[in-house]
The first five atom37 places (N, CA, C, CB, O) and aatype in JSON, in Angstrom:
{
  "aatype": [12, 16, 1, 16, 13, 14, 0, 16, 6, 0, 5, 9, 10, 11, 0, 1, 18, 3, 6, 0, 19, 1, 9, 11, 3, 0, 17, 3, 18, 1, 10, 5, 17, 0, 5, 0, 19, 8, 0, 3, 0, 16, 6, 18, 7, 7, 3, 16, 3, 0, 16, 7, 1, 16, 9, 16, 0, 19, 6, 9, 8, 19, 16, 3, 0, 0, 7, 6, 10, 1, 19, 0, 10, 2, 0, 17, 19, 2, 0, 16, 16, 16, 16, 6, 1, 1, 16, 0],
  "atom_mask": [
    [1, 1, 1, 1, 1],
    [1, 1, 1, 1, 1],
    [1, 1, 1, 1, 1],
    [1, 1, 1, 1, 1],
    [1, 1, 1, 1, 1],
    [1, 1, 1, 1, 1],
    [1, 1, 1, 1, 1],
    [1, 1, 1, 1, 1],
    [1, 1, 1, 1, 1],
    [1, 1, 1, 1, 1],
    [1, 1, 1, 1, 1],
    [1, 1, 1, 1, 1],
    [1, 1, 1, 1, 1],
    [1, 1, 1, 1, 1],
    [1, 1, 1, 1, 1],
    [1, 1, 1, 1, 1],
    [1, 1, 1, 1, 1],
    [1, 1, 1, 1, 1],
    [1, 1, 1, 1, 1],
    [1, 1, 1, 1, 1],
    [1, 1, 1, 1, 1],
    [1, 1, 1, 1, 1],
    [1, 1, 1, 1, 1],
    [1, 1, 1, 1, 1],
    [1, 1, 1, 1, 1],
    [1, 1, 1, 1, 1],
    [1, 1, 1, 1, 1],
    [1, 1, 1, 1, 1],
    [1, 1, 1, 1, 1],
    [1, 1, 1, 1, 1],
    [1, 1, 1, 1, 1],
    [1, 1, 1, 1, 1],
    [1, 1, 1, 1, 1],
    [1, 1, 1, 1, 1],
    [1, 1, 1, 1, 1],
    [1, 1, 1, 1, 1],
    [1, 1, 1, 1, 1],
    [1, 1, 1, 1, 1],
    [1, 1, 1, 1, 1],
    [1, 1, 1, 1, 1],
    [1, 1, 1, 1, 1],
    [1, 1, 1, 1, 1],
    [1, 1, 1, 1, 1],
    [1, 1, 1, 1, 1],
    [1, 1, 1, 0, 1],
    [1, 1, 1, 0, 1],
    [1, 1, 1, 1, 1],
    [1, 1, 1, 1, 1],
    [1, 1, 1, 1, 1],
    [1, 1, 1, 1, 1],
    [1, 1, 1, 1, 1],
    [1, 1, 1, 0, 1],
    [1, 1, 1, 1, 1],
    [1, 1, 1, 1, 1],
    [1, 1, 1, 1, 1],
    [1, 1, 1, 1, 1],
    [1, 1, 1, 1, 1],
    [1, 1, 1, 1, 1],
    [1, 1, 1, 1, 1],
    [1, 1, 1, 1, 1],
    [1, 1, 1, 1, 1],
    [1, 1, 1, 1, 1],
    [1, 1, 1, 1, 1],
    [1, 1, 1, 1, 1],
    [1, 1, 1, 1, 1],
    [1, 1, 1, 1, 1],
    [1, 1, 1, 0, 1],
    [1, 1, 1, 1, 1],
    [1, 1, 1, 1, 1],
    [1, 1, 1, 1, 1],
    [1, 1, 1, 1, 1],
    [1, 1, 1, 1, 1],
    [1, 1, 1, 1, 1],
    [1, 1, 1, 1, 1],
    [1, 1, 1, 1, 1],
    [1, 1, 1, 1, 1],
    [1, 1, 1, 1, 1],
    [1, 1, 1, 1, 1],
    [1, 1, 1, 1, 1],
    [1, 1, 1, 1, 1],
    [1, 1, 1, 1, 1],
    [1, 1, 1, 1, 1],
    [1, 1, 1, 1, 1],
    [1, 1, 1, 1, 1],
    [1, 1, 1, 1, 1],
    [1, 1, 1, 1, 1],
    [1, 1, 1, 1, 1],
    [1, 1, 1, 1, 1]
  ],
  "atom_positions": [
    [[-66.39, 340.81, -3.29], [-67.3, 341.21, -4.33], [-68.73, 340.89, -3.88], [-66.96, 340.51, -5.67], [-69.03, 339.76, -3.51]],
    [[-69.57, 341.87, -3.92], [-70.96, 341.65, -3.54], [-71.82, 341.65, -4.79], [-71.44, 342.72, -2.55], [-71.6, 342.42, -5.73]],
    [[-72.79, 340.79, -4.76], [-73.75, 340.72, -5.86], [-75.08, 341.22, -5.36], [-73.88, 339.28, -6.43], [-75.5, 340.92, -4.24]],
    [[-75.74, 341.99, -6.19], [-77.09, 342.41, -5.85], [-78.05, 341.52, -6.62], [-77.32, 343.91, -6.18], [-77.83, 341.19, -7.78]],
    [[-79.1, 341.16, -5.97], [-80.09, 340.29, -6.58], [-81.35, 341.09, -6.87], [-80.41, 339.09, -5.66], [-81.66, 342.04, -6.16]],
    [[-82.08, 340.71, -7.91], [-83.31, 341.43, -8.24], [-84.27, 341.44, -7.06], [-83.98, 340.8, -9.47], [-84.45, 340.44, -6.37]],
    [[-84.89, 342.59, -6.85], [-85.77, 342.73, -5.7], [-87.23, 342.87, -6.1], [-85.36, 343.92, -4.87], [-88.12, 342.41, -5.38]],
    [[-87.48, 343.48, -7.23], [-88.86, 343.69, -7.65], [-89.26, 342.67, -8.71], [-89.05, 345.13, -8.17], [-88.41, 342.01, -9.3]],
    [[-90.55, 342.58, -8.93], [-91.04, 341.65, -9.96], [-90.48, 342.02, -11.33], [-92.59, 341.67, -10.0], [-90.09, 341.14, -12.09]],
    [[-90.44, 343.31, -11.63], [-89.92, 343.75, -12.93], [-88.45, 343.38, -13.09], [-90.1, 345.27, -13.09], [-88.03, 342.98, -14.17]],
    [[-87.67, 343.5, -12.02], [-86.25, 343.13, -12.09], [-86.08, 341.63, -12.29], [-85.53, 343.58, -10.82], [-85.2, 341.2, -13.04]],
    [[-86.9, 340.85, -11.63], [-86.85, 339.4, -11.78], [-87.2, 339.01, -13.21], [-87.8, 338.7, -10.78], [-86.53, 338.17, -13.81]],
    [[-88.25, 339.62, -13.76], [-88.66, 339.31, -15.12], [-87.63, 339.78, -16.14], [-90.02, 339.95, -15.42], [-87.42, 339.12, -17.16]],
    [[-86.98, 340.91, -15.88], [-85.92, 341.39, -16.76], [-84.74, 340.42, -16.73], [-85.45, 342.82, -16.35], [-84.16, 340.12, -17.78]],
    [[-84.39, 339.93, -15.56], [-83.3, 338.95, -15.44], [-83.66, 337.66, -16.19], [-82.99, 338.65, -13.96], [-82.8, 337.06, -16.84]],
    [[-84.92, 337.25, -16.08], [-85.38, 336.06, -16.81], [-85.28, 336.28, -18.31], [-86.83, 335.7, -16.42], [-84.86, 335.39, -19.05]],
    [[-85.67, 337.45, -18.76], [-85.57, 337.78, -20.18], [-84.11, 337.78, -20.65], [-86.22, 339.15, -20.46], [-83.79, 337.21, -21.69]],
    [[-83.24, 338.42, -19.87], [-81.81, 338.46, -20.23], [-81.23, 337.06, -20.33], [-81.03, 339.28, -19.2], [-80.44, 336.77, -21.23]],
    [[-81.61, 336.19, -19.4], [-81.14, 334.81, -19.44], [-81.66, 334.09, -20.68], [-81.57, 334.06, -18.16], [-80.93, 333.33, -21.31]],
    [[-82.92, 334.33, -21.02], [-83.51, 333.7, -22.21], [-82.79, 334.16, -23.48], [-85.01, 334.02, -22.31], [-82.6, 333.37, -24.41]],
    [[-82.39, 335.42, -23.53], [-81.64, 335.93, -24.68], [-80.3, 335.21, -24.8], [-81.41, 337.46, -24.56], [-79.9, 334.8, -25.89]],
    [[-79.6, 335.05, -23.67], [-78.3, 334.36, -23.69], [-78.45, 332.9, -24.11], [-77.64, 334.44, -22.31], [-77.63, 332.39, -24.87]],
    [[-79.49, 332.24, -23.64], [-79.72, 330.84, -24.01], [-80.02, 330.73, -25.5], [-80.88, 330.25, -23.18], [-79.49, 329.85, -26.17]],
    [[-80.87, 331.62, -26.01], [-81.21, 331.6, -27.44], [-79.97, 331.85, -28.28], [-82.29, 332.67, -27.76], [-79.76, 331.18, -29.3]],
    [[-79.14, 332.81, -27.88], [-77.9, 333.08, -28.62], [-76.98, 331.86, -28.63], [-77.18, 334.28, -28.0], [-76.35, 331.56, -29.64]],
    [[-76.9, 331.17, -27.5], [-76.05, 329.98, -27.42], [-76.54, 328.89, -28.36], [-76.0, 329.45, -25.98], [-75.74, 328.25, -29.04]],
    [[-77.85, 328.68, -28.41], [-78.38, 327.64, -29.31], [-78.22, 328.05, -30.77], [-79.87, 327.37, -29.01], [-77.97, 327.21, -31.62]],
    [[-78.35, 329.35, -31.06], [-78.12, 329.82, -32.43], [-76.67, 329.53, -32.86], [-78.42, 331.33, -32.55], [-76.42, 329.11, -33.99]],
    [[-75.73, 329.76, -31.94], [-74.33, 329.48, -32.24], [-74.12, 327.98, -32.47], [-73.42, 329.98, -31.09], [-73.41, 327.58, -33.39]],
    [[-74.73, 327.17, -31.62], [-74.6, 325.72, -31.78], [-75.17, 325.26, -33.12], [-75.3, 324.99, -30.63], [-74.63, 324.34, -33.75]],
    [[-76.26, 325.89, -33.56], [-76.84, 325.54, -34.86], [-75.89, 325.91, -35.99], [-78.2, 326.24, -35.05], [-75.7, 325.12, -36.92]],
    [[-75.3, 327.09, -35.92], [-74.34, 327.49, -36.95], [-73.16, 326.51, -36.99], [-73.83, 328.92, -36.69], [-72.69, 326.14, -38.06]],
    [[-72.7, 326.1, -35.82], [-71.59, 325.16, -35.75], [-71.98, 323.82, -36.38], [-71.15, 324.95, -34.28], [-71.22, 323.24, -37.16]],
    [[-73.18, 323.33, -36.04], [-73.64, 322.06, -36.59], [-73.78, 322.13, -38.11], [-74.98, 321.65, -35.96], [-73.46, 321.18, -38.81]],
    [[-74.24, 323.26, -38.61], [-74.37, 323.43, -40.05], [-73.0, 323.46, -40.73], [-75.13, 324.72, -40.37], [-72.83, 322.93, -41.83]],
    [[-72.02, 324.07, -40.07], [-70.66, 324.1, -40.63], [-70.06, 322.69, -40.65], [-69.76, 325.04, -39.81], [-69.4, 322.31, -41.62]],
    [[-70.28, 321.93, -39.59], [-69.78, 320.56, -39.54], [-70.44, 319.72, -40.64], [-70.04, 319.93, -38.15], [-69.78, 318.9, -41.28]],
    [[-71.73, 319.93, -40.85], [-72.45, 319.2, -41.89], [-71.9, 319.57, -43.28], [-73.96, 319.49, -41.81], [-71.73, 318.7, -44.14]],
    [[-71.65, 320.85, -43.48], [-71.09, 321.29, -44.77], [-69.73, 320.65, -45.0], [-70.97, 322.82, -44.82], [-69.43, 320.21, -46.12]],
    [[-68.91, 320.59, -43.97], [-67.6, 319.94, -44.1], [-67.75, 318.45, -44.41], [-66.77, 320.13, -42.81], [-67.04, 317.91, -45.25]],
    [[-68.68, 317.81, -43.72], [-68.9, 316.37, -43.96], [-69.39, 316.13, -45.38], [-69.91, 315.81, -42.95], [-69.02, 315.13, -46.0]],
    [[-70.2, 317.04, -45.89], [-70.71, 316.9, -47.25], [-69.59, 317.11, -48.26], [-71.85, 317.9, -47.5], [-69.47, 316.37, -49.24]],
    [[-68.76, 318.12, -48.02], [-67.71, 318.47, -48.98], [-66.55, 317.47, -48.96], [-67.19, 319.86, -48.7], [-66.04, 317.08, -50.01]],
    [[-66.13, 317.07, -47.78], [-64.93, 316.25, -47.66], [-65.21, 314.78, -47.37], [-64.05, 316.81, -46.58], [-64.28, 313.99, -47.2]],
    [[-66.45, 314.43, -47.31], [-66.81, 313.05, -47.02], [-66.89, 312.84, -45.52], [0.0, 0.0, 0.0], [-65.93, 313.09, -44.78]],
    [[-68.0, 312.39, -45.09], [-68.2, 312.16, -43.67], [-69.59, 311.63, -43.45], [0.0, 0.0, 0.0], [-70.32, 311.34, -44.4]],
    [[-69.95, 311.49, -42.21], [-71.25, 310.94, -41.86], [-72.3, 312.05, -41.92], [-71.21, 310.28, -40.45], [-72.61, 312.67, -40.9]],
    [[-72.84, 312.27, -43.1], [-73.83, 313.34, -43.26], [-75.15, 313.0, -42.59], [-74.05, 313.62, -44.73], [-75.91, 313.9, -42.23]],
    [[-75.44, 311.72, -42.43], [-76.67, 311.34, -41.72], [-76.59, 311.77, -40.26], [-76.9, 309.82, -41.81], [-77.55, 312.32, -39.72]],
    [[-75.45, 311.53, -39.63], [-75.27, 311.91, -38.23], [-75.3, 313.43, -38.06], [-73.96, 311.34, -37.68], [-75.92, 313.94, -37.13]],
    [[-74.61, 314.14, -38.95], [-74.61, 315.59, -38.83], [-75.99, 316.17, -39.12], [-73.56, 316.21, -39.78], [-76.37, 317.18, -38.55]],
    [[-76.73, 315.52, -40.01], [-78.11, 315.95, -40.27], [-78.99, 315.76, -39.06], [0.0, 0.0, 0.0], [-79.83, 316.61, -38.75]],
    [[-78.81, 314.63, -38.36], [-79.58, 314.4, -37.13], [-79.21, 315.42, -36.06], [-79.33, 312.97, -36.6], [-80.08, 315.87, -35.3]],
    [[-77.94, 315.78, -36.0], [-77.51, 316.79, -35.03], [-78.18, 318.13, -35.33], [-75.98, 316.95, -35.05], [-78.65, 318.81, -34.42]],
    [[-78.22, 318.5, -36.6], [-78.87, 319.76, -36.98], [-80.34, 319.73, -36.59], [-78.72, 320.01, -38.5], [-80.86, 320.71, -36.04]],
    [[-81.01, 318.63, -36.86], [-82.43, 318.51, -36.51], [-82.64, 318.66, -35.01], [-82.99, 317.17, -36.99], [-83.57, 319.35, -34.57]],
    [[-81.8, 318.02, -34.23], [-81.92, 318.1, -32.77], [-81.68, 319.52, -32.28], [-80.94, 317.13, -32.1], [-82.4, 320.01, -31.41]],
    [[-80.67, 320.18, -32.82], [-80.35, 321.54, -32.39], [-81.46, 322.5, -32.81], [-79.0, 321.99, -32.97], [-81.78, 323.43, -32.08]],
    [[-82.05, 322.28, -33.99], [-83.16, 323.14, -34.43], [-84.33, 323.07, -33.46], [-83.61, 322.73, -35.84], [-85.01, 324.07, -33.24]],
    [[-84.57, 321.9, -32.9], [-85.64, 321.75, -31.9], [-85.33, 322.62, -30.69], [-85.8, 320.27, -31.47], [-86.21, 323.3, -30.16]],
    [[-84.08, 322.61, -30.24], [-83.69, 323.43, -29.1], [-83.78, 324.92, -29.42], [-82.26, 323.08, -28.65], [-84.17, 325.72, -28.57]],
    [[-83.41, 325.3, -30.64], [-83.5, 326.7, -31.05], [-84.96, 327.16, -31.01], [-82.91, 326.9, -32.47], [-85.26, 328.25, -30.52]],
    [[-85.86, 326.33, -31.51], [-87.29, 326.66, -31.5], [-87.8, 326.78, -30.08], [-88.09, 325.61, -32.27], [-88.57, 327.69, -29.76]],
    [[-87.4, 325.86, -29.22], [-87.8, 325.89, -27.82], [-87.27, 327.15, -27.13], [-87.3, 324.64, -27.09], [-87.99, 327.8, -26.38]],
    [[-86.02, 327.5, -27.4], [-85.43, 328.7, -26.8], [-86.12, 329.96, -27.3], [-83.92, 328.77, -27.1], [-86.29, 330.92, -26.54]],
    [[-86.52, 329.97, -28.56], [-87.24, 331.12, -29.11], [-88.59, 331.28, -28.43], [-87.42, 330.98, -30.63], [-89.03, 332.4, -28.15]],
    [[-89.25, 330.16, -28.17], [-90.53, 330.22, -27.46], [-90.37, 330.73, -26.05], [0.0, 0.0, 0.0], [-91.17, 331.56, -25.59]],
    [[-89.35, 330.25, -25.35], [-89.1, 330.72, -23.99], [-88.74, 332.2, -23.98], [-87.97, 329.9, -23.35], [-89.14, 332.94, -23.07]],
    [[-87.98, 332.64, -24.98], [-87.64, 334.05, -25.09], [-88.89, 334.9, -25.28], [-86.67, 334.28, -26.26], [-89.02, 335.96, -24.67]],
    [[-89.8, 334.43, -26.11], [-91.05, 335.17, -26.35], [-91.88, 335.26, -25.07], [-91.87, 334.49, -27.47], [-92.42, 336.32, -24.75]],
    [[-91.97, 334.16, -24.34], [-92.72, 334.14, -23.08], [-92.09, 335.12, -22.08], [-92.76, 332.71, -22.48], [-92.8, 335.88, -21.43]],
    [[-90.77, 335.09, -21.97], [-90.07, 335.97, -21.02], [-90.25, 337.43, -21.41], [-88.58, 335.62, -20.96], [-90.46, 338.28, -20.55]],
    [[-90.17, 337.72, -22.7], [-90.36, 339.1, -23.16], [-91.77, 339.57, -22.87], [-90.06, 339.21, -24.66], [-91.96, 340.68, -22.35]],
    [[-92.76, 338.76, -23.18], [-94.15, 339.15, -22.92], [-94.39, 339.37, -21.43], [-95.1, 338.09, -23.44], [-95.08, 340.32, -21.06]],
    [[-93.84, 338.52, -20.59], [-94.02, 338.67, -19.14], [-93.39, 339.97, -18.66], [-93.42, 337.48, -18.39], [-93.99, 340.69, -17.86]],
    [[-92.2, 340.28, -19.14], [-91.52, 341.5, -18.73], [-92.26, 342.73, -19.24], [-90.08, 341.5, -19.24], [-92.43, 343.7, -18.5]],
    [[-92.7, 342.7, -20.5], [-93.41, 343.84, -21.08], [-94.73, 344.09, -20.35], [-93.67, 343.61, -22.59], [-95.08, 345.23, -20.08]],
    [[-95.45, 343.02, -20.03], [-96.74, 343.18, -19.36], [-96.6, 343.63, -17.92], [-97.51, 341.89, -19.42], [-97.56, 344.16, -17.34]],
    [[-95.44, 343.43, -17.31], [-95.26, 343.79, -15.91], [-94.64, 345.17, -15.73], [-94.39, 342.76, -15.22], [-94.53, 345.65, -14.6]],
    [[-94.24, 345.81, -16.81], [-93.55, 347.09, -16.7], [-94.16, 348.13, -17.63], [-92.06, 346.93, -17.0], [-94.9, 347.81, -18.56]],
    [[-93.83, 349.37, -17.34], [-94.24, 350.46, -18.22], [-93.13, 350.71, -19.23], [-94.57, 351.75, -17.42], [-92.02, 350.21, -19.08]],
    [[-93.44, 351.49, -20.25], [-92.44, 351.8, -21.26], [-91.26, 352.53, -20.64], [-93.06, 352.66, -22.38], [-90.11, 352.26, -21.0]],
    [[-91.52, 353.43, -19.72], [-90.45, 354.18, -19.06], [-89.54, 353.25, -18.28], [-91.03, 355.25, -18.14], [-88.32, 353.4, -18.32]],
    [[-90.12, 352.29, -17.58], [-89.31, 351.33, -16.82], [-88.43, 350.5, -17.75], [-90.21, 350.41, -15.99], [-87.28, 350.22, -17.42]],
    [[-88.97, 350.11, -18.89], [-88.19, 349.3, -19.84], [-87.05, 350.11, -20.45], [-89.09, 348.76, -20.94], [-85.97, 349.56, -20.69]],
    [[-87.27, 351.39, -20.69], [-86.21, 352.22, -21.27], [-85.05, 352.4, -20.3], [-86.77, 353.58, -21.67], [-83.9, 352.5, -20.72]],
    [[-85.34, 352.44, -19.01], [-84.28, 352.64, -18.03], [-83.61, 351.34, -17.63], [-84.83, 353.33, -16.81], [-82.57, 351.35, -16.97]],
    [[-84.2, 350.21, -18.02], [-83.63, 348.9, -17.6], [-82.4, 348.55, -18.4], [-84.67, 347.8, -17.76], [-81.81, 347.49, -18.18]]
  ]
}
């Protein structure tokens, strides 16, 4: 199996953007999971302080991932034309 690697600046920036999207999606999933665990702890009795701290920590990562996603998108958009983005 051969892998092709990005060769142009636009391809590199598109790959960076795609990676940022995957990272943001992963943190969003982790946040949903943490919120579900917190809801269970609240309903059935559990350490709601710990689950609350987990939610706060994950929210920080979600915000950071959103910022990185925005930076990656802006870099890709500024380096390409509309036609190039449509074909990517």
